[in-house]
C-alpha positions as CSV (number, residue, x, y, z in Angstrom):
1,M,19.8,42.3,27.0
2,R,22.9,41.6,24.4
3,H,22.4,43.1,20.5
4,L,23.2,40.3,18.4
5,N,24.1,40.9,14.5
6,F,23.3,37.7,12.5
7,P,24.5,37.2,8.8
8,I,21.9,37.2,5.7
9,V,22.5,34.6,2.9
10,R,22.3,36.9,-0.3
11,R,23.5,34.1,-3.0
12,I,23.2,30.7,-3.2
13,R,25.6,28.5,-5.7
14,L,25.1,24.6,-5.5
15,S,27.4,23.2,-7.7
16,H,27.6,18.8,-8.7
17,F,25.7,17.6,-6.1
18,S,24.4,14.7,-6.7
19,L,20.8,14.5,-5.6
20,Y,20.0,17.1,-8.3
21,N,21.3,15.6,-11.1
22,L,19.2,17.4,-13.8
23,Q,21.8,20.2,-13.4
24,D,25.2,20.7,-12.7
25,H,25.0,24.2,-11.0
26,I,22.3,25.9,-9.4
27,E,22.6,29.3,-8.5
28,F,20.2,32.2,-7.4
29,S,19.7,35.0,-5.4
30,I,17.8,36.2,-2.3
31,Q,16.4,38.7,-2.7
32,P,14.7,40.5,1.0
33,G,11.4,39.8,2.4
34,T,10.2,36.2,2.2
35,T,11.8,32.6,0.0
36,C,9.2,29.8,-0.6
37,L,11.0,26.3,-1.8
38,A,7.7,24.1,-3.1
39,G,7.9,20.9,-4.5
40,A,7.0,17.1,-3.8
41,N,7.7,14.8,-0.7
42,G,11.3,13.5,-1.6
43,L,12.2,16.2,-3.9
44,G,15.3,17.7,-1.4
45,K,13.7,20.5,0.2
46,S,14.4,19.8,3.2
47,T,18.2,18.5,2.0
48,F,19.1,22.0,0.5
49,F,18.1,23.6,3.5
50,Q,20.4,21.5,5.5
51,I,23.2,22.0,2.5
52,I,22.5,26.3,3.1
53,N,23.2,25.5,7.4
54,Y,26.4,23.0,6.2
55,G,27.7,26.6,4.2
56,L,27.2,28.7,6.8
57,T,28.7,26.5,9.9
58,G,30.4,23.6,8.3
59,V,28.1,21.4,10.2
60,V,24.9,19.6,9.8
61,P,22.2,19.2,13.1
62,R,21.3,15.8,13.6
63,P,17.7,14.8,13.7
64,G,17.0,13.8,17.5
65,Q,20.3,14.8,19.2
66,K,20.2,15.3,23.0
67,F,21.7,18.2,23.8
68,V,23.3,18.8,26.7
69,S,25.8,21.7,26.6
70,V,27.1,23.8,23.6
71,D,30.1,22.5,23.0
72,D,28.6,18.8,23.4
73,Y,26.4,19.5,20.7
74,Y,28.9,20.8,18.7
75,R,31.2,18.0,18.7
76,D,28.3,15.6,18.4
77,I,27.1,17.1,15.6
78,S,30.3,17.9,14.1
79,R,30.6,13.8,13.7
80,F,27.4,13.3,12.3
81,S,27.9,16.1,9.5
82,K,30.5,14.1,8.3
83,D,28.2,11.4,7.5
84,Y,24.9,13.2,5.9
85,F,26.3,13.4,2.2
86,Q,27.5,9.9,2.1
87,G,24.1,9.0,0.1
88,R,23.8,12.3,-1.6
89,V,27.1,13.5,-3.2
90,Q,28.3,10.3,-5.6
91,P,31.9,8.8,-5.0
92,E,32.8,10.4,-8.7
93,D,31.4,14.3,-7.5
94,R,33.0,14.5,-4.6
95,D,36.1,16.1,-5.4
96,I,34.0,19.0,-7.5
97,A,30.4,19.0,-5.6
98,E,30.6,22.4,-3.4
99,I,28.6,24.7,-1.7
100,E,29.1,28.9,-2.5
101,L,27.3,31.3,0.1
102,E,27.3,34.8,-0.3
103,L,26.3,36.7,2.8
104,T,26.6,40.1,4.6
105,I,26.8,41.0,7.9
106,G,27.4,44.5,8.9
107,D,29.6,46.7,6.5
108,R,31.0,43.4,5.5
109,T,30.4,40.9,2.5
110,I,31.7,37.4,2.6
111,T,31.7,34.8,-0.4
112,L,32.7,31.3,0.6
113,I,33.2,28.0,-0.7
114,R,32.9,24.6,0.8
115,G,33.4,21.3,-0.3
116,F,31.1,18.5,1.0
117,D,34.0,16.2,2.3
118,E,35.9,18.9,4.2
119,P,33.6,20.4,7.1
120,D,36.3,21.6,8.6
121,A,37.9,23.5,5.8
122,L,37.1,26.4,2.6
123,R,38.0,26.2,-0.2
124,S,37.8,29.7,-0.8
125,L,37.0,32.4,0.9
126,V,36.9,36.1,0.1
127,I,35.8,39.0,3.0
128,T,35.3,42.6,1.6
129,N,37.4,45.6,3.8
130,D,39.6,43.0,4.2
131,A,43.2,43.4,3.9
132,R,44.5,39.5,4.4
133,H,45.0,37.4,1.0
134,F,42.8,34.5,2.1
135,D,44.1,32.6,-1.1
136,E,47.8,32.2,-0.1
137,M,46.4,30.2,3.3
138,T,45.4,26.9,3.9
139,P,41.8,25.9,3.8
140,E,42.0,25.4,7.1
141,D,42.8,28.6,8.1
142,R,40.3,30.3,5.9
143,E,38.3,28.1,7.8
144,A,39.5,29.5,11.2
145,N,39.5,33.4,9.7
146,Y,35.8,32.8,8.6
147,Q,34.6,32.0,12.4
148,A,37.1,34.7,14.3
149,V,35.5,37.1,11.4
150,L,31.6,35.9,11.6
151,T,31.9,35.3,15.4
152,Q,33.0,39.2,16.1
153,H,30.3,40.4,14.1
154,I,27.9,38.7,15.2
155,G,28.6,39.6,18.9
156,L,29.2,36.0,20.5
157,S,31.5,34.5,22.4
158,T,32.7,31.7,20.2
159,F,31.7,29.9,17.0
160,K,30.1,27.4,18.7
161,E,27.4,30.0,20.2
162,F,26.5,31.1,16.9
163,V,26.1,27.1,15.7
164,F,23.9,26.4,18.4
165,I,21.3,29.8,17.8
166,Q,21.5,28.9,13.9
167,S,20.5,25.2,14.7
168,F,17.8,25.7,17.4
169,V,16.5,29.6,17.0
170,L,17.0,30.5,13.5
171,T,16.0,26.9,11.7
172,F,12.8,25.5,11.9
173,D,12.9,21.7,9.8
174,E,11.7,18.7,9.8
175,R,12.7,18.3,13.2
176,R,9.9,20.7,14.5
177,H,11.9,21.1,17.7
178,L,10.6,24.1,19.7
179,L,12.4,25.9,22.5
180,F,9.4,25.4,24.7
181,W,9.9,21.6,25.0
182,D,13.3,21.5,26.0
183,P,14.5,23.3,29.1
184,K,17.8,23.0,28.8
185,V,17.9,24.6,25.4
186,L,15.3,27.4,26.1
187,E,17.8,28.1,29.4
188,T,21.1,28.0,27.0
189,C,19.4,30.7,24.7
190,L,17.9,33.1,27.8
191,L,21.7,32.9,28.7
192,L,23.0,34.1,25.2
193,F,20.5,36.4,24.7
194,V,20.8,38.0,27.7
195,G,24.1,38.7,27.2
196,I,25.8,35.9,29.9
197,D,29.9,35.5,29.0
198,N,31.0,32.5,28.0
199,E,32.7,31.4,31.7
200,Q,29.5,32.1,33.3
201,R,27.4,30.1,30.8
202,A,30.2,27.1,31.0
203,D,29.9,27.0,34.8
204,A,25.7,27.4,34.9
205,E,25.9,24.8,32.8
206,R,28.2,22.5,35.3
207,L,25.9,23.6,38.1
208,R,22.8,22.0,36.2
209,R,24.7,19.2,35.4
210,E,25.7,18.6,39.1
211,M,22.1,19.4,40.0
212,E,20.6,16.9,37.3
213,K,23.0,14.0,38.8
214,A,21.9,15.0,42.3
215,D,18.4,14.8,41.8
216,S,19.0,11.2,40.2
217,R,20.9,10.0,43.2
218,V,17.6,11.6,46.2
219,R,15.6,9.2,43.4
220,N,17.8,6.5,44.1
221,L,18.0,6.7,47.1
222,R,14.1,7.0,48.0
223,W,13.6,3.6,46.5
224,N,16.1,2.4,48.1
225,M,14.5,3.8,51.2
226,T,11.5,2.3,50.0
227,Q,12.2,-1.2,49.7
228,Q,14.3,-1.4,52.9
229,K,11.3,0.1,54.5
230,D,9.3,-2.8,53.0
231,R,11.9,-5.5,54.0
232,L,11.9,-4.1,57.7
233,D,8.1,-4.9,57.7
234,S,8.4,-8.0,57.2
235,L,11.0,-8.7,59.5
236,R,9.1,-7.0,62.1
237,Q,6.1,-9.5,61.3
238,V,8.3,-12.6,61.5
239,L,9.4,-11.4,64.7
240,S,6.7,-10.4,66.8
241,G,5.1,-14.1,65.7
242,N,2.1,-13.0,63.3
243,E,-0.6,-15.2,62.3
244,L,0.7,-14.8,58.7
245,V,3.6,-16.3,59.6
246,D,2.4,-19.7,59.2
247,D,0.7,-19.0,55.5
248,E,3.9,-17.2,54.2
249,A,6.1,-19.6,55.3
250,S,3.9,-22.4,53.3
251,T,2.9,-20.2,50.7
252,Y,7.1,-20.0,50.5
253,E,7.5,-23.5,50.4
254,E,4.9,-23.8,47.5
255,F,6.4,-21.5,45.3
256,E,9.8,-23.4,46.2
257,T,8.4,-26.7,45.0
258,L,7.1,-25.0,41.9
259,L,10.4,-23.5,40.8
260,D,12.0,-27.2,41.3
261,R,8.6,-28.5,38.8
262,V,9.6,-25.7,36.8
263,K,13.2,-25.9,36.4
264,E,12.2,-29.6,35.9
265,R,9.6,-28.9,32.9
266,S,12.6,-26.8,31.4
267,N,15.1,-29.4,30.9
268,E,12.0,-31.5,29.4
269,V,11.3,-29.0,27.3
270,D,15.4,-29.1,26.2
271,I,14.9,-32.7,25.7
272,I,12.0,-32.2,23.6
273,Q,13.8,-29.6,21.4
274,T,16.6,-32.0,20.9
275,K,14.0,-34.7,19.8
276,L,12.4,-32.9,17.4
277,R,15.5,-31.3,15.4
278,D,16.7,-35.4,15.4
279,A,13.6,-35.6,13.4
280,K,13.5,-32.6,11.0
281,L,17.4,-33.9,10.9
282,A,15.9,-37.4,10.1
283,L,12.9,-36.0,8.0
284,A,15.2,-34.0,5.7
285,E,17.5,-37.1,5.2
286,G,14.3,-39.2,4.2
287,A,13.5,-36.3,1.8
288,A,17.1,-36.8,0.1
289,R,17.1,-40.0,-0.2
290,A,13.5,-39.8,-1.9
291,S,15.0,-37.3,-4.0
292,V,17.6,-39.6,-5.2
293,I,15.6,-42.7,-5.6
294,R,13.4,-40.2,-8.0
295,N,16.0,-39.1,-9.8
296,D,17.0,-42.6,-10.4
297,Y,14.2,-43.9,-11.5
298,Q,13.9,-41.1,-14.3
299,R,17.5,-41.5,-15.6
300,E,16.7,-45.0,-16.1
301,F,13.3,-44.5,-17.7
302,S,15.2,-42.1,-20.1
303,E,17.8,-44.7,-21.1
304,R,15.6,-47.1,-21.3
305,V,13.0,-45.3,-24.1
306,T,16.2,-44.4,-26.1
307,A,18.0,-47.3,-26.2
308,K,18.5,-50.2,-28.8
309,H,17.4,-53.1,-28.2
310,S,17.7,-56.5,-30.4
311,V,13.9,-58.0,-30.7
312,E,15.5,-61.6,-30.9
313,N,17.2,-61.2,-27.5
314,A,14.0,-60.3,-25.8
315,P,13.1,-62.6,-22.8
316,A,9.7,-63.4,-23.7
317,I,11.6,-64.2,-26.8
318,Q,14.0,-66.2,-25.8
319,L,12.1,-67.9,-23.1
320,A,9.2,-69.0,-26.4
321,L,12.1,-69.8,-28.7
322,I,14.2,-71.7,-26.0
323,E,11.9,-73.6,-23.3
324,H,9.0,-73.6,-25.6
325,K,6.8,-71.1,-23.3
326,C,4.2,-68.2,-24.2
327,A,5.6,-65.6,-21.5
328,I,2.1,-63.8,-21.0
329,C,-0.6,-66.7,-21.4
330,G,1.6,-70.0,-19.8
331,T,1.4,-72.1,-22.9
332,E,3.6,-74.7,-23.4
333,G,4.6,-76.8,-26.3
334,I,6.7,-76.8,-29.7
335,A,3.3,-75.1,-31.2
336,V,4.6,-71.8,-29.3
337,V,7.4,-71.7,-31.5
338,E,6.9,-71.8,-34.9
339,P,4.4,-68.5,-34.3
340,V,7.1,-66.9,-32.7
341,K,9.7,-67.2,-35.6
342,R,6.9,-66.2,-38.1
343,L,6.6,-63.0,-36.0
344,L,10.3,-62.2,-35.8
345,R,10.2,-62.8,-39.9
346,S,7.7,-60.5,-40.0
347,I,9.2,-57.6,-38.1
348,L,12.2,-57.7,-39.6
349,V,10.7,-57.6,-42.9
350,H,8.6,-54.1,-41.9
351,C,12.0,-52.8,-40.6
352,A,14.1,-53.0,-43.4
353,K,11.0,-51.4,-45.7
354,L,11.0,-48.8,-43.4
355,Q,14.8,-48.4,-43.2
356,L,14.4,-49.0,-39.1
357,T,17.2,-51.1,-38.5
358,G,19.4,-50.4,-35.4
359,L,16.5,-48.1,-34.2
360,P,14.8,-48.4,-30.5
361,F,11.9,-50.7,-31.3
362,R,9.7,-48.0,-29.6
363,Q,10.1,-46.1,-33.2
364,L,8.3,-49.1,-35.6
365,C,5.7,-48.0,-37.3
366,T,2.2,-48.7,-35.1
367,S,0.1,-49.6,-38.5
368,A,2.8,-52.4,-39.2
369,L,2.6,-53.4,-35.7
370,K,-1.1,-54.1,-35.9
371,S,-1.2,-55.3,-39.0
372,L,1.1,-58.2,-37.4
373,I,-1.2,-58.9,-34.7
374,R,-4.1,-59.0,-37.0
375,N,-2.0,-61.5,-39.0
376,W,-1.2,-63.5,-36.2
377,P,-1.8,-67.1,-37.1
378,N,-4.0,-68.6,-34.1
379,R,-4.1,-65.6,-31.7
380,K,-6.9,-67.0,-30.2
381,S,-5.0,-69.7,-28.4
382,V,-1.7,-68.9,-28.8
383,S,-0.3,-65.6,-27.1
384,I,2.2,-62.8,-28.5
385,P,5.4,-62.5,-27.0
386,V,5.9,-59.4,-25.4
387,C,8.5,-57.0,-26.6
388,S,11.8,-56.1,-25.1
389,L,11.4,-52.4,-24.0
390,S,7.5,-53.2,-22.2
391,L,9.1,-55.7,-20.2
392,S,12.1,-53.5,-19.3
393,L,10.1,-50.6,-18.8
394,M,7.6,-52.6,-16.4
395,S,10.1,-54.1,-14.9
396,K,12.1,-50.5,-13.9
397,M,8.5,-48.8,-13.1
398,T,8.2,-52.0,-10.2
399,Y,11.6,-51.1,-8.7
400,A,10.9,-47.9,-8.5
401,Y,7.4,-48.2,-7.1
402,V,8.7,-50.0,-4.9
403,H,11.6,-47.6,-3.8
404,L,9.4,-45.1,-3.4
405,K,6.4,-46.8,-1.2
406,L,9.8,-48.2,0.9
407,C,11.0,-44.6,1.3
408,K,7.4,-43.2,1.9
409,Q,6.9,-45.4,4.8
410,S,10.1,-44.4,6.4
411,L,8.9,-40.6,6.3
412,T,5.8,-41.7,7.7
413,P,6.9,-42.5,11.1
414,L,9.0,-39.5,11.7
415,K,5.8,-37.3,10.3
416,S,4.3,-38.6,13.5
417,K,7.2,-38.5,15.6
418,I,7.5,-35.0,14.9
419,E,3.7,-34.0,15.5
420,M,3.5,-36.3,19.0
421,L,6.8,-34.2,19.9
422,L,5.2,-30.6,18.8
423,T,2.4,-31.5,20.7
424,E,4.1,-32.6,23.7
425,A,6.5,-29.0,23.8
426,D,3.2,-27.3,23.3
427,R,1.9,-29.4,26.5
428,W,4.9,-29.0,28.7
429,T,4.8,-25.1,27.8
430,L,1.3,-24.6,29.1
431,I,1.9,-26.0,32.2
432,M,5.0,-24.0,32.2
433,I,2.5,-20.8,32.0
434,K,0.1,-22.0,34.4
435,S,3.2,-22.7,37.2
436,L,4.1,-19.4,36.7
437,Q,0.3,-18.0,37.2
438,H,0.2,-20.2,39.9
439,M,3.3,-18.8,41.7
440,R,2.2,-15.0,41.5
441,K,-0.9,-15.9,43.0
442,L,0.6,-17.7,45.9
443,L,3.5,-15.0,47.0
444,P,2.2,-12.2,48.9
445,K,3.9,-8.7,49.1
446,S,6.2,-9.3,51.8
447,I,7.4,-12.8,50.7
448,R,8.3,-11.0,47.3
449,S,9.7,-8.1,49.3
450,V,12.1,-10.4,50.7
């Protein structure tokens, strides 16, 4: 059993991490013993532990990541780590957000600063009892030296092995991944802790993958052998003249017949769906036409209500003055003319008094009109001519009603057609389902295998 010496985190300093926006800097020291981080769901406890792992390794474990080998696992989670902090660190904080860790390992104290957008580099690195000037190195060289020092003092062969142990052994997070659940992970852990070197471990992983491939090929061959055996048994029955051959042949013919019927029904369903789409399009066009007619009616109604009219030019007034005929009761003769003239003079007098000259006729005083009607001479025998506004409104309303009725009549056949097509489509769907169920009952196992 090999002896491994893992680093211990002593101090954490988190700067400008957007998810924790109450403070720009969060710093605390970790004392010997147990440290507990408590809080409600969704506050970022799991994210905080992922940040610590990221500061130590430069990667973030991916939930549900399938383990194949140490090298493959490190490569896959390295890709995931670049996207993990995208929504947790805002773009404006990306250049200044960083994690600073102080950790001890053996007689060394390592202080590092890592940016969240730079997983393969270190912004700062300080190692006690080390004469190298890390501040003069590039961020990538600092990362390489940090990995080499950490790997050497832990006692592992590669930094990837430390990442594997940190993810599966030293961290138990919301993934709840236990070693006993994954034989591959457990096997790799045993090889690492027993002391197998990197080359031997790589050979063991390669041999395990070859065994898995061979096992998969054996399973496929067994399945193919079973299929071929079933087909061979069916052919033997046909060659031996078994009594079931005629029944099976008849069943196969029924199967082909049902299959042709299914194809025919499928074509009919396609035709029905095409008709249904055409009907929906026609319905949409009818609705659009009704909307246009409704808008035209509203516009005409509004124009007629607010328009200015001349009382003398009203059709009913002109009919009485020129043709000596009442437009309402149908009375004819010269007796109709004089009451109409008196009515016109009275209306003009009232309009002049109320200063309504030139205004819409609907604004005439209601009491004045009632007075005119009460004073209408011989109102029992001679009808009162209808005003221009009333006749115009009645004409327009009649025109709009006719058009709306025509539109409704044109939409009614479309609705009936759509309902008929939907009923027909449901009927053919039910026929197809019954045909398929009947086919399954008729086909024996030997015919299905052939």
